[in-house]
C-alpha positions as CSV (number, residue, x, y, z in Angstrom):
1,X,19.5,17.2,-17.3
2,X,17.3,14.8,-15.4
3,X,13.8,14.2,-16.7
4,X,11.0,15.7,-14.7
5,X,8.4,13.0,-14.0
6,X,4.9,14.0,-13.2
7,X,2.5,11.5,-11.7
8,X,-1.1,11.8,-10.6
9,X,-3.4,9.0,-9.3
10,X,-7.1,8.3,-9.4
11,X,-8.0,5.7,-6.8
12,X,-11.3,3.8,-6.7
13,X,-12.5,1.9,-3.6
14,X,-15.6,0.1,-2.7
15,X,-17.4,1.6,0.3
16,X,-18.5,-0.7,3.1
17,X,-22.2,-0.3,2.7
18,X,-24.9,-3.0,3.0
19,X,-26.9,-1.7,0.0
20,X,-26.0,-0.1,-3.3
21,X,-25.4,3.6,-3.8
22,X,-28.8,4.5,-5.3
23,X,-31.1,1.6,-4.5
24,X,-31.8,-0.9,-1.7
25,X,-30.3,-4.0,-3.5
26,X,-27.8,-5.8,-1.2
27,X,-24.0,-5.7,-1.7
28,X,-23.5,-9.1,-0.2
29,X,-23.4,-11.1,-3.5
30,X,-21.2,-14.1,-2.6
31,X,-22.6,-17.4,-4.0
32,X,-25.6,-15.7,-5.5
33,X,-27.1,-16.3,-8.9
34,X,-26.0,-13.8,-11.6
35,X,-28.3,-10.9,-12.0
36,X,-30.4,-11.9,-9.0
37,X,-29.5,-8.9,-6.8
38,X,-30.9,-6.3,-9.1
39,X,-33.8,-3.8,-9.5
40,X,-35.0,-1.4,-12.2
41,X,-32.6,1.3,-10.9
42,X,-29.4,-0.8,-11.1
43,X,-30.5,-2.3,-14.4
44,X,-30.9,1.2,-15.9
45,X,-34.6,1.0,-16.7
46,X,-36.2,4.2,-17.9
47,X,-38.3,5.9,-15.3
48,X,-36.5,4.3,-12.3
49,X,-35.5,6.9,-9.7
50,X,-32.2,6.8,-7.7
51,X,-32.2,7.4,-3.9
52,X,-28.8,8.3,-2.3
53,X,-27.4,5.9,0.3
54,X,-26.9,7.9,3.5
55,X,-24.1,5.5,4.8
56,X,-22.1,6.0,1.6
57,X,-22.3,9.8,2.1
58,X,-21.1,9.5,5.7
59,X,-18.2,7.2,4.8
60,X,-17.1,9.5,1.9
61,X,-17.3,12.6,4.2
62,X,-15.1,10.7,6.7
63,X,-12.5,10.0,4.1
64,X,-12.5,13.7,3.1
65,X,-12.0,14.8,6.7
66,X,-9.1,12.3,7.2
67,X,-7.4,13.7,4.1
68,X,-7.7,17.3,5.4
69,X,-10.2,18.2,2.7
70,X,-12.7,21.0,2.5
71,X,-16.1,19.4,3.0
72,X,-18.7,20.9,0.7
73,X,-21.9,21.4,2.7
74,X,-23.9,21.3,-0.6
75,X,-23.0,19.0,-3.4
76,X,-24.8,17.3,-6.3
77,X,-24.5,14.5,-8.9
78,X,-23.9,14.5,-12.6
79,X,-24.4,12.0,-15.4
80,X,-21.2,10.9,-17.2
81,X,-22.3,9.7,-20.6
82,X,-20.6,6.8,-22.3
83,X,-21.8,3.6,-24.1
84,X,-20.5,0.3,-22.9
85,X,-22.3,-3.1,-22.4
86,X,-21.7,-3.1,-18.6
87,X,-23.6,0.3,-18.2
88,X,-27.2,-0.4,-19.0
89,X,-28.4,3.3,-18.5
90,X,-25.6,4.5,-20.9
91,X,-24.4,7.0,-18.2
92,X,-22.7,6.7,-14.8
93,X,-24.0,8.7,-11.9
94,X,-20.9,10.5,-10.5
95,X,-19.8,13.9,-9.2
96,X,-18.0,16.4,-11.4
97,X,-18.6,20.1,-10.6
98,X,-19.0,19.9,-6.8
99,X,-17.8,16.7,-5.0
100,X,-18.3,15.8,-1.4
101,X,-14.7,16.9,-0.5
102,X,-11.8,18.7,-2.2
103,X,-8.5,20.5,-1.8
104,X,-6.9,18.2,0.8
105,X,-3.5,16.7,1.3
106,X,-1.6,13.5,2.4
107,X,1.9,13.5,3.8
108,X,4.5,11.0,2.7
109,X,7.1,9.6,5.2
110,X,9.7,12.2,4.2
111,X,7.3,15.1,4.9
112,X,6.4,15.8,1.2
113,X,2.7,16.9,0.9
114,X,0.7,15.4,-1.9
115,X,-2.4,17.4,-2.8
116,X,-5.8,15.8,-2.9
117,X,-7.9,17.3,-5.8
118,X,-11.2,15.7,-4.9
119,X,-13.0,12.9,-3.1
120,X,-16.4,11.9,-4.6
121,X,-18.9,9.1,-5.0
122,X,-20.1,7.3,-8.0
123,X,-21.8,4.0,-8.8
124,X,-20.0,1.0,-10.2
125,X,-20.9,-0.6,-13.6
126,X,-21.8,-4.3,-14.0
127,X,-19.2,-7.1,-14.4
128,X,-18.3,-8.6,-17.7
129,X,-18.0,-12.4,-17.4
130,X,-15.9,-14.4,-19.8
131,X,-17.2,-18.0,-20.0
132,X,-14.9,-20.4,-18.4
133,X,-12.7,-22.3,-20.8
134,X,-13.8,-20.0,-23.6
135,X,-11.2,-17.2,-23.5
136,X,-11.2,-17.1,-27.3
137,X,-15.0,-16.8,-27.5
138,X,-16.5,-14.0,-29.5
139,X,-18.9,-13.0,-26.7
140,X,-19.1,-12.1,-23.0
141,X,-21.8,-12.4,-20.4
142,X,-22.9,-9.6,-18.0
143,X,-23.7,-9.9,-14.3
144,X,-25.5,-6.9,-13.0
145,X,-25.3,-7.9,-9.3
146,X,-22.3,-5.5,-9.0
147,X,-24.0,-2.7,-10.9
148,X,-24.7,0.2,-8.6
149,X,-22.1,-0.7,-5.8
150,X,-20.9,2.4,-3.9
151,X,-17.5,3.6,-5.1
152,X,-15.4,6.4,-3.7
153,X,-12.9,8.0,-6.1
154,X,-9.9,9.9,-4.6
155,X,-8.0,12.0,-7.1
156,X,-4.5,13.4,-6.4
157,X,-2.9,16.5,-7.7
158,X,0.0,15.7,-10.1
159,X,2.6,16.0,-7.2
160,X,4.2,12.5,-7.3
161,X,7.6,12.4,-9.0
162,X,8.4,8.7,-9.2
163,X,6.7,5.2,-9.3
164,X,8.2,4.5,-5.9
165,X,6.6,7.6,-4.4
166,X,3.3,6.6,-6.0
167,X,3.5,3.2,-4.3
168,X,4.3,4.8,-0.9
169,X,1.3,7.1,-1.3
170,X,-1.0,4.2,-2.0
171,X,0.3,2.3,1.0
172,X,-0.3,5.3,3.3
173,X,-3.7,5.9,1.8
174,X,-4.8,2.3,2.3
175,X,-3.6,2.6,5.9
176,X,-5.8,5.6,6.5
177,X,-8.8,3.9,4.8
178,X,-8.3,0.8,6.9
179,X,-8.2,2.8,10.1
180,X,-11.4,4.5,9.1
181,X,-13.0,1.1,8.4
182,X,-14.7,2.4,5.3
183,X,-13.6,-0.3,2.8
184,X,-15.8,-3.2,1.7
185,X,-14.2,-6.4,2.9
186,X,-12.3,-8.6,0.5
187,X,-11.9,-5.8,-2.1
188,X,-8.8,-4.1,-3.5
189,X,-8.1,-0.6,-4.5
190,X,-8.1,0.0,-8.3
191,X,-5.8,2.7,-9.6
192,X,-5.7,4.8,-12.7
193,X,-2.1,6.1,-13.1
194,X,-1.4,9.3,-15.1
195,X,2.2,9.9,-16.0
196,X,4.1,12.5,-18.2
197,X,7.7,13.6,-18.7
198,X,8.9,17.2,-18.8
199,X,5.5,18.7,-19.1
200,X,4.5,16.6,-22.1
201,X,1.2,14.9,-22.8
202,X,0.0,12.6,-20.0
203,X,-0.7,8.9,-20.5
204,X,-3.3,7.1,-18.4
205,X,-2.9,3.5,-17.3
206,X,-6.4,2.3,-16.5
207,X,-7.7,-0.1,-13.8
208,X,-4.4,-1.3,-12.2
209,X,-5.1,-3.7,-9.3
210,X,-2.6,-3.6,-6.4
211,X,0.2,-1.3,-5.3
212,X,3.1,-3.4,-6.6
213,X,1.4,-3.6,-10.0
214,X,0.9,0.2,-10.0
215,X,4.6,0.7,-9.4
216,X,5.5,-1.8,-12.1
217,X,3.1,-0.2,-14.6
218,X,4.5,3.3,-13.9
219,X,8.1,2.0,-14.2
220,X,7.4,0.4,-17.5
221,X,5.5,3.4,-18.9
222,X,8.3,5.8,-17.7
223,X,10.9,3.7,-19.6
224,X,8.6,3.5,-22.7
225,X,8.1,7.3,-22.8
226,X,11.8,8.0,-22.3
227,X,12.6,5.6,-25.2
228,X,10.0,7.4,-27.4
229,X,11.5,10.8,-26.6
230,X,15.0,9.5,-27.4
231,X,13.6,8.5,-30.8
232,X,12.2,12.0,-31.3
233,X,8.6,10.7,-31.2
234,X,5.8,12.7,-29.8
235,X,4.0,11.3,-26.8
236,X,0.3,11.4,-27.6
237,X,-2.4,11.6,-24.9
238,X,-4.0,8.2,-24.7
239,X,-5.1,5.4,-22.4
240,X,-3.2,2.2,-21.8
241,X,-3.8,-1.1,-20.0
242,X,-1.3,-3.0,-17.8
243,X,-0.6,-6.7,-18.3
244,X,0.4,-8.0,-14.9
245,X,1.9,-11.2,-16.4
246,X,4.3,-9.5,-18.8
247,X,4.8,-6.3,-16.7
248,X,4.0,-4.2,-19.8
249,X,1.4,-1.7,-20.9
250,X,-0.5,-1.7,-24.2
251,X,-2.5,1.0,-25.9
252,X,-6.2,0.8,-25.4
253,X,-7.7,3.9,-26.9
254,X,-7.1,7.6,-27.5
255,X,-7.8,9.5,-24.2
256,X,-11.2,11.2,-24.0
257,X,-11.4,14.7,-22.6
258,X,-13.9,15.6,-19.9
259,X,-16.0,17.4,-22.6
260,X,-16.4,14.0,-24.4
261,X,-18.4,12.6,-21.6
262,X,-21.1,15.2,-21.9
263,X,-21.6,15.8,-18.2
264,X,-25.0,17.2,-17.2
265,X,-26.6,17.6,-13.7
266,X,-28.6,14.5,-12.8
267,X,-32.3,15.7,-12.8
268,X,-33.4,12.8,-10.6
269,X,-31.1,13.7,-7.7
270,X,-31.6,16.9,-5.7
271,X,-28.6,18.8,-4.2
272,X,-27.4,17.2,-1.0
273,X,-27.1,19.4,2.1
274,X,-24.7,18.5,4.9
275,X,-25.3,20.8,7.8
276,X,-22.6,21.7,10.3
277,X,-24.1,19.5,13.0
278,X,-23.9,16.4,10.8
279,X,-20.3,17.2,9.8
280,X,-19.4,17.6,13.5
281,X,-21.1,14.3,14.3
282,X,-19.0,12.5,11.7
283,X,-15.8,14.2,13.0
284,X,-16.5,13.1,16.5
285,X,-17.0,9.5,15.3
286,X,-13.5,9.5,13.6
287,X,-11.0,7.0,14.9
288,X,-7.4,7.7,15.8
289,X,-5.7,8.2,12.4
290,X,-2.1,7.0,11.5
291,X,-0.3,10.3,12.0
292,X,-2.1,10.8,15.3
293,X,-1.1,7.4,16.4
294,X,2.5,7.9,15.2
295,X,2.8,11.1,17.3
296,X,1.5,9.1,20.4
297,X,4.1,6.4,19.8
298,X,6.9,8.9,19.7
299,X,5.8,10.6,22.9
300,X,4.8,7.5,24.8
301,X,7.4,4.9,23.7
302,X,10.3,7.2,22.8
303,X,10.8,5.7,19.4
304,X,12.0,7.8,16.5
305,X,9.5,9.6,14.3
306,X,10.3,7.7,11.1
307,X,9.8,4.3,12.7
308,X,6.5,5.4,14.2
309,X,5.2,6.7,10.9
310,X,6.1,3.4,9.2
311,X,4.5,1.4,12.0
312,X,1.3,3.4,11.8
313,X,1.0,3.5,8.0
314,X,-0.3,-0.1,8.3
315,X,-3.0,-0.7,10.9
316,X,-2.1,-4.4,11.5
317,X,1.6,-3.4,12.0
318,X,0.7,-0.7,14.5
319,X,-1.6,-3.0,16.4
320,X,1.2,-5.7,16.5
321,X,3.6,-3.1,17.9
322,X,1.2,-2.1,20.6
323,X,0.5,-5.7,21.5
324,X,4.3,-6.2,22.0
325,X,4.9,-3.2,24.1
326,X,1.8,-4.0,26.2
327,X,3.6,-7.3,27.0
328,X,6.6,-5.1,28.1
329,X,8.8,-5.9,25.1
330,X,11.4,-3.3,24.4
331,X,9.7,-0.5,22.3
332,X,12.9,0.3,20.5
333,X,13.7,-3.3,19.5
334,X,10.1,-4.0,18.6
335,X,10.0,-1.1,16.3
336,X,13.4,-2.1,14.8
337,X,12.3,-5.7,14.2
338,X,8.9,-4.8,12.7
339,X,9.9,-1.9,10.4
340,X,13.1,-3.5,9.2
341,X,13.2,-7.3,9.3
342,X,9.5,-8.1,9.2
343,X,8.6,-5.6,6.4
344,X,11.8,-6.6,4.4
345,X,10.7,-10.2,4.3
346,X,7.0,-9.3,3.5
347,X,8.1,-6.9,0.7
348,X,10.5,-9.4,-0.7
349,X,7.8,-12.0,-1.0
350,X,5.1,-9.4,-2.1
351,X,3.1,-10.3,1.0
352,X,1.1,-8.2,3.5
353,X,0.5,-8.9,7.2
354,X,-3.0,-10.0,6.1
355,X,-1.4,-12.9,4.1
356,X,0.5,-14.4,7.0
357,X,-0.2,-15.7,10.5
358,X,1.8,-13.8,13.2
359,X,1.8,-15.0,16.8
360,X,2.5,-12.1,19.1
361,X,4.1,-14.4,21.7
362,X,6.5,-15.8,19.1
363,X,7.6,-12.3,18.1
364,X,7.9,-11.3,21.8
365,X,10.2,-14.3,22.5
366,X,12.5,-13.2,19.7
367,X,12.6,-9.6,21.0
368,X,13.5,-11.0,24.4
369,X,16.5,-12.9,22.8
370,X,17.5,-9.7,21.1
371,X,17.2,-7.7,24.3
372,X,19.4,-10.1,26.2
373,X,22.1,-10.2,23.5
374,X,21.6,-13.9,22.8
375,X,21.1,-13.6,19.0
376,X,23.0,-11.9,16.2
377,X,21.3,-9.5,13.7
378,X,22.0,-12.0,10.9
379,X,20.2,-14.8,12.7
380,X,17.3,-12.6,13.7
381,X,16.8,-11.9,10.0
382,X,17.1,-15.6,9.1
383,X,14.6,-16.6,11.8
384,X,12.1,-14.1,10.5
385,X,12.5,-15.3,6.9
386,X,11.9,-18.9,8.1
387,X,8.9,-17.9,10.2
388,X,7.2,-15.8,7.5
389,X,7.7,-18.5,4.9
390,X,5.2,-20.6,6.8
391,X,7.5,-22.8,9.0
392,X,5.5,-24.0,12.0
393,X,8.5,-23.3,14.3
394,X,8.6,-20.0,16.1
395,X,11.8,-17.9,15.6
396,X,13.1,-19.0,19.0
397,X,12.5,-22.7,18.3
398,X,14.2,-22.3,14.9
399,X,17.2,-20.6,16.5
400,X,17.5,-23.2,19.2
401,X,17.1,-26.2,17.0
402,X,19.8,-25.0,14.6
403,X,22.2,-23.9,17.3
404,X,22.1,-20.3,16.1
405,X,21.9,-18.6,19.5
406,X,25.0,-16.9,20.8
407,X,27.0,-19.3,22.8
408,X,29.7,-18.6,25.4
409,X,31.2,-22.1,24.7
410,X,32.4,-21.3,21.2
411,X,36.2,-21.3,20.8
412,X,36.3,-17.8,19.4
413,X,40.0,-17.4,20.0
414,X,40.7,-20.6,17.9
415,X,38.5,-19.4,15.1
416,X,40.1,-16.0,15.0
417,X,43.6,-17.5,14.8
418,X,42.5,-19.7,11.9
419,X,41.0,-16.8,10.0
420,X,44.0,-14.6,10.6
421,X,46.4,-17.4,9.4
422,X,44.4,-17.7,6.2
423,X,44.3,-13.9,5.6
424,X,47.7,-12.6,6.3
425,X,47.5,-10.0,3.6
426,X,44.4,-8.6,5.1
427,X,46.3,-8.1,8.4
428,X,48.9,-6.1,6.5
429,X,46.2,-3.9,4.9
430,X,44.7,-3.2,8.3
431,X,48.1,-2.2,9.8
432,X,48.6,0.0,6.8
433,X,45.5,2.0,7.7
434,X,42.6,0.2,5.9
435,X,40.2,-0.2,8.8
436,X,37.5,-1.7,6.6
437,X,39.5,-4.9,6.6
438,X,38.4,-5.4,10.2
439,X,34.8,-5.7,9.2
440,X,35.8,-8.2,6.4
441,X,37.6,-10.4,8.9
442,X,34.8,-10.1,11.5
443,X,32.4,-11.3,8.8
444,X,34.5,-14.3,8.1
445,X,34.6,-15.2,11.8
446,X,30.8,-14.7,12.2
447,X,30.3,-17.0,9.2
448,X,32.4,-19.7,10.8
449,X,30.4,-19.3,14.0
450,X,27.0,-19.2,12.1
451,X,26.3,-16.0,13.9
452,X,26.4,-17.5,17.3
453,X,29.2,-15.2,18.6
454,X,28.8,-11.6,19.8
455,X,30.0,-9.2,17.1
456,X,31.3,-6.7,19.7
457,X,33.4,-9.5,21.3
458,X,34.7,-10.6,17.9
459,X,35.8,-7.1,17.0
460,X,37.5,-6.6,20.4
461,X,39.4,-9.8,20.2
462,X,40.3,-9.2,16.6
463,X,41.9,-5.9,17.5
464,X,43.8,-7.5,20.3
465,X,45.1,-10.4,18.2
466,X,46.2,-8.1,15.3
467,X,47.8,-5.5,17.6
468,X,49.5,-8.2,19.7
């Protein structure tokens, strides 16, 4: 019987605010002196009073609405007690009993709904700094410039059933957050991954950076737990850390329970009231979200639903598609090129659209070649690989320079005869009823022509030669 894998995620993201969550210290800390952007509140001084950032509340509410959550019109903050050098007050201000939003959902590309348990705010601890060149040092430094940054935490229900699904969820979620413009620039999502098998104890992998890393961490942990179960060992509930260099997880500590944190209401923060008028104002300010945009693409450009969802799961990809069709490129071919060839190259090299420079005109020219039947699928793919790898040539220039465009001057008949002479047994197999041989022979011919012949013409002529 196949093992039942249960995965839940806790995603942390920095909110795009100019000041910290509970004080007026700035969040623009680039090139600043350590511990210079601080005040008694973010340094945890006794007697300092927190004041909630209104912008952070608005952005968190916006996220809750985008994830189809119930918005709590009254919510409050709690103190989560733990002792660590980066937390000067010895407690984190977070939300436990009543968050900003809860009981929402996010839909995967296949229609599966992943429940959203809660969306809440909390302040970030300080940063531990290891002296450069002193990795083996017995001390660390602390920079409190980051202490108090506005964080949003998005917690899923345990509805994910594979590491691949978890990565897809994260991709779609990041797309939604990008559309909302709620993320602090130049920051990445941090993920705590919880995984268990067959209803056993769950193991948490803490502070994983990046979606590919989250998938790798979950894959390793899944294999580790399966191995433990085969050896009749009990999986204990605990916390692990992911080593991105080795692709492995290591045990960090036994997992605390919620009771261990000693949550209490924060007496310095009153309950926050969101009236209906304020919620409606935030709703009206919401941008077009990925699934809304995908529906528009289907209706307006007549592309299939799956392609439209893939295009809109990434804002840059959706914007690129719209730029192409506004230049009157074929919507169908544009969707095909972006969702298949472009994404395949990016995923293979672990890149995103933000990592590469894409010229809309260069992609438009390639689609025009596809539309006019002047380039084979194989060479379209090769030109995209070349372009994304950083070659200064556009796909069209690459194809022209290397004589990879379909040419009417190629002696296809001569090439077909040569291939047939060298593969007489394949001809016999085809005549005996093995029609797959035709594709094999066509592949040999296309290789000889470097993809500069029409595949439909090759197949037609092949049938004629064999039958004749």
